[in-house]
N, C-alpha and C positions, 0 to 999 in steps of 0.2 A: 470870509472863509476863516474857520476857527484855527487855533494853534495846531491841533493834532492833524487835521487835514492838510494844512499848509506844510507842516513838517514832513509828512509822508510824501507829498508831491515834490518838495524840494530835495529830499533824500534820493528819491528815484531819479531826479534830474542830475544830481551829483554823480550817482552811479553811472548814468549814461555818459556823462562828460568824462569820467575816468576811463570808460571803454573807448571813447573817441580819442582820448589822450594816448592810451596804450597803442591803439591802431596807428595813430599819427607818428609816434616814436618808432614803431616797428617798420613803417613804410619808408622812413628816411632817417638814417642815423648820422647824417652829415651836420646837423645843427646849423642849417642855413638861417640867415636872418628872417626869411619868410616863415620858416618853421618855428623859430623862436617866438615870433610875434603871435603866430597862431596858437601855440601852446600857452603863451602868456595870457591870451584872451580866455582860454579854457580855465586857467587857475583863477583869474579875476572873477569869472562867472561863478565858479565854485565858492569863492569867498563871499560874493554877494548873496548867493543862495543861503549860506549859513547865517549871514547877517540879517537876511530877510526873515529867517526863523526867529532870531532874537527880537526883531521889531514887531513880532506878533504876540508878545507877552502882554496883551491887553487885560484890563479888568482887575478886580480885587485879588489880592494874594499877598504872599510874603514880600518884604521890602526888596528882595532880589528881583521880583517881577518888574517893579518900576525902574530899577537901575538897568536891567537888561533891555527893557523897552526903550528907554532913553538912549542908551549907547547904540543899540541896533539901528534905530531910525536915523540917528545922527550920522553914523558911518555909511549907511545905505545911501543917504542923500549926498554925502561928501564924495563917495566913489562912483556914483551913477554915471557921470560923464566920462570916466576913464575907459570903459569898455567901448563905446562908440568912437572915442578918439584913437584907441588902438586899432579899430577897424579901418579908419582912414589911413593909418600908417601901413597896415597890412595890404590894403588895396594898392597903395603906392608901391610897395615892395614887389608886387606882381606885375604891375603895368610898367613901372620904370625901375627895374631892379638895380641898376647901376648908378642911379642918380639920387642925391639927398632930397628929402622932402622940402618942397618950396617954402621959403621963410615966410611968405605971405600966408600960406596955409597954416603953418605953425603959429604965426602971430594971431590969426583969427581964432584958432582953437584955444590959445592961451588966454585971449581976451574973454571968450565965452566962459572958460573955466574960472577965471578971476571973478567974473560977475557971480558965478554960481557959488564959489567959496565965500564971497562976501555975504551972500544971502544966507548960506547955511550957518556961518558963524554968528550972524545976527539973529537967526531964528529962535534960539533959546530965550532971547530977551524980547523979541518982537512978535513971534508966532507967524512970521511971513510965509514960510513954506509949510509948516505944520505946527501943531501944539498938542500936548498931552494933558488932559484935564485932571482934576483932583481925584477922579475915579480911575486914573491910569488908562484912559481910553484915548487912542490916537485920533486926531482930526486934521483934515487938510486946512492949510492956511490960505489967506486971500491971494497970495502970489505963487501958489502951488503950480499954476499953469506956466509960470516963467521957467521952472525947472524942466517941465515937459518940453517947452519950446526950445530950450538950450540943447537938449538931447536930440530933438528933431532937426535942429540946424546943423549939428555935427554930422548926423546921418546924411543930411542933404549935401554937405561938402563932399562926402564920398561919392554920391550919385553924380554930382556935377563933374567931379574929377573923371569919373568913368566916361561920361558923355563927351568931355573935351578930348580925351585920349582914346576914343572908341576905335580909331583906325589901327591902334597898336595892339588891340586885344582880339583874340579869336572869338568868334561869335558865341561858342559854347561857354567860354570863360566869362564873357560879358554878361550873358544871361545869369550865370551862377552868382557873380559878384553883385549884380543888380537885385537878384532875388533875395539875397541875404537880409536886406533891410525890411522885406515884406512882413515876415512873422513878427519881429519886434515892434514894428509900427502898428500892426494889427493888435498886438498885445497891449501896447500903450493906449490905443483908442479904447479897447475893451475895459482896461483897468481904470481909465479915466471916467468911462461911462458907468461902470458897475463898481460902485464904491465898496471897498473891503475885499475884493476878489484879487487873486494873484495870477497874472497872465504874462507879464513882461519877461521875466527870467526863464520860465519854461519855454516860452516862444523862441528865446535866443538859442536854446538847445536845439530846436528844430533847424535854425539857421546854420548852426555848426554841422549838423548832419548833411545839410544841402552842400555846404562847402566841402566836407570830407568826401562825400560820395561823388561829387561832380567836378571837383577841382584838385583837392589834395591827392587823390588817387591817380591823377593824370601824370604824376611824377614818373611813373613807369614808362611814359611815352615822351618825356621831356628831357632834352639835353641839359644836364646840370650846369654846364658852364655858360651857355649862351641864352638859355631859356626858351629856345625854339624847339621844334620837334626833333626827335632822335631817329636813328636808323630803323629801329623797330617800328615806329609809327610810320616812317616813310614807306617801308615795304608793305605794310598793311594798307595804307592809303593808295599807293600806286596800284596794288592788285584790285582794290575796290573800284578805282576809277577806270581801270581797264575793263573790268566786268560790266560796268555801266555804260561803256562806250557803245555807240550805235551810229547808224547812218545819220549824218547831219549833226552829230554831237560827239566830238572827240576832244583831245586835249594835247598839250605840249609840255615839254620838260626842258630845263636848263641845268646841266651839271657844271659846277664851278669848282676850281681848285685855286687857292691863293698862291700867287707866284712868290718864290723865294721865302716861303714861311719859315723854313729851317734856319735861314740866315737871321731872321728876327729873333728867334729863340737863342741862337748861338751868340749873337752880338749883344742883345739887350736883356736876355734872361727870359725865363719861362713866364714870369708875371706879366712882362710886356707882351709876350706871345699870347697869353690868355686874353689880355686887353685887346689885342688885334683881332682875335677871333670874335669876341663880343661886339667889337665895333663893326666888323664885317657883317655879322648877323643883323645888327641894327640897320646898317645901310641897305643891305639886300631887302630887308622887310619894308623899308620905306619906299622901295621902288615898285612893289607889287600891289595888286588889288586886294580888296577885302576878302574875296572868295578864293584867292590863290593860297598855295600851300608852300611852306619852306621848311627844310630840315637840314641839320648837320649830320652827314652820313659817315664821316670819317674824321681824322685829325684836323685837316684843313680843307675838307671837301664839303660842299653844300649843294643842295638841289632844290630847285623851284619847280613846282607843278602848277600849270596855269590852264584855264579853260580856253585859252587862245587856240584857234584852229587854223589860223592863217600863217603861212611862213613869213609873210611881210610883217605882220604884227609881232611875230616872235622875234624877228630881227630888231624891230623897234624897242622891244623890251630889253633885249641884250645890250643895245646901244645905250639905253637909259641907265642901266646898271653901270656900264663903263663910265659914262659921264658923271654919275653920282660919285664914283670912286675918285675920278679925276678932280672933281670939285673938292672932295674931302682932302686930297693930297695937297691942294693949293692953299687951303684955309686952316688946316688943323695944326696944332703945336706938338703933336706926338712925334717921337723920334723915328717912326717908320712910315713907309708909304704902302698903300694897298693897291694891288692889281690882281686880275684873275685871268685864268685860261678857261674857256667855255666850250662846251659841246651841247648843242641843242637841236631838237627835232620835234615835229608834229607827229603824234602817234599814228602809225599806219594801220587804220582799222581794217582795210581790205586784206592786208597782209597777215592779219591775225597774230601779230607778234606777242609772245609771252612776256611776262614781267622780266625774266632774266634776259631775254633777247633785246628788249627795249633798253634795259639798263646798260647792256654791253654796247649798244649802238651809241648812246649819248656819251658813254665813258670813252669809247674809241674816238669819237669826234672831239672830245675835250683833250685827249692825249695828242691828237694830230694838231690841234690848235696850239698846245703848249710847245710842241716840237717846232712848229713853224715860227712861233714867236722867238724861240731861242736861235733859230737859224737866220732870223731877219737882221 
C-alpha cells in the first residue's frame, strides 16, 4: 500500500477513534479506572496510526524520507506490544474490578516485552525484525515472526483470563470481550500474508467499535459502585421475564436487604460501607447460576432473579446465600459482618401478577423477615 493510500486510511481511522473517544467521555464523566484504560488504548492506537504513516516513507526522496522511515518503523515496533498489554489490563478491570492484576500475569507480560525490547534495540545492528536497504525500502527480518508471536501471546493471555473467570462475566460481556481480539488477529494474519498491506491498526478500530457498542454503553444499566445491574436494568429484565413466562416456564426472585448497613457507615465510614456493598454483590454473584440475574436496586437492597420454578429449590438458594455470608464472616479480616433479610417467591403465572405486584410481594416478604429477625 503506498504512502498516500495508507495515510488516507489511517487518518480516517484516527477520526473514527476521536468520535469513539468523544462518545466514551460523554457516556461516563467519572473517570473510572476502566474508562481511563479504554481511553488510553484509544490514544495509543492513534499514536500508532501516525507512526505507521511515518513508517511508510519508502523509496527515494529527500533525506527526511529516510529519517522518517527509520524513526517510524522503530517506534511502531517498540510500541506494538503496549496496546494488547493494555487490553489485558482492561479485561481484568471489567472482570475483577476490585482486585489488582495478578503478579504472575504482569511478570509474563513484562518478560514478553523485555524480549521484544531486546530484539528491537538489536535490530538496527542485526536486522532481526526488519531492515531498510540502501534505497530506503523496508524489508521484514528473519525474526519478524517473533514480534508477531509476542503480540499473539499477549492477546492469548486475555482470552485465557476470560475463560478462567467466565463464571464472573455476563454472557453478553464475555462474547464482546472475546470478540475484541478477532479483528486484530485477522488483521495480523492478513498483513503477514499480504506483504506491504496495512490491516492491523484499522482492524483494531473495528474492535473498539465492538466494545463501545456492546460493552461501554452498558454503563447506563450498570451500578457504578458494585459493577452489577442497576435498578433500571432490573425493571426492564423483570418485565421481560414476566412477559416470557408461560405454563411450565416461570421464574423466582429473591429480594435482599443488608442488615444494619447504616451502622457500618456510621461506625466505620462510607468508604467501608462502599466496600461492604461491593463485597456483598460479589458474594451474592458467587452463589447464583450463569443464567441468573442480579441487581442492586437501592442503597443496600439487592435482587436475584432465577429460572428456578420450585419453592424447595428456591429455599435451597436462599440458604446457600446465607451460608456463604456466614462463611465470609468467619474467615474475613474486615471490620464488619454481613447478613441479610430476604423475601422470595416463585412467580405466580396463573395469578397473572404485574411487575409492580410481584415486586410488592417479595418486598413485603423481605420486610416481614426483617421484622421477625429483629423480634427473635
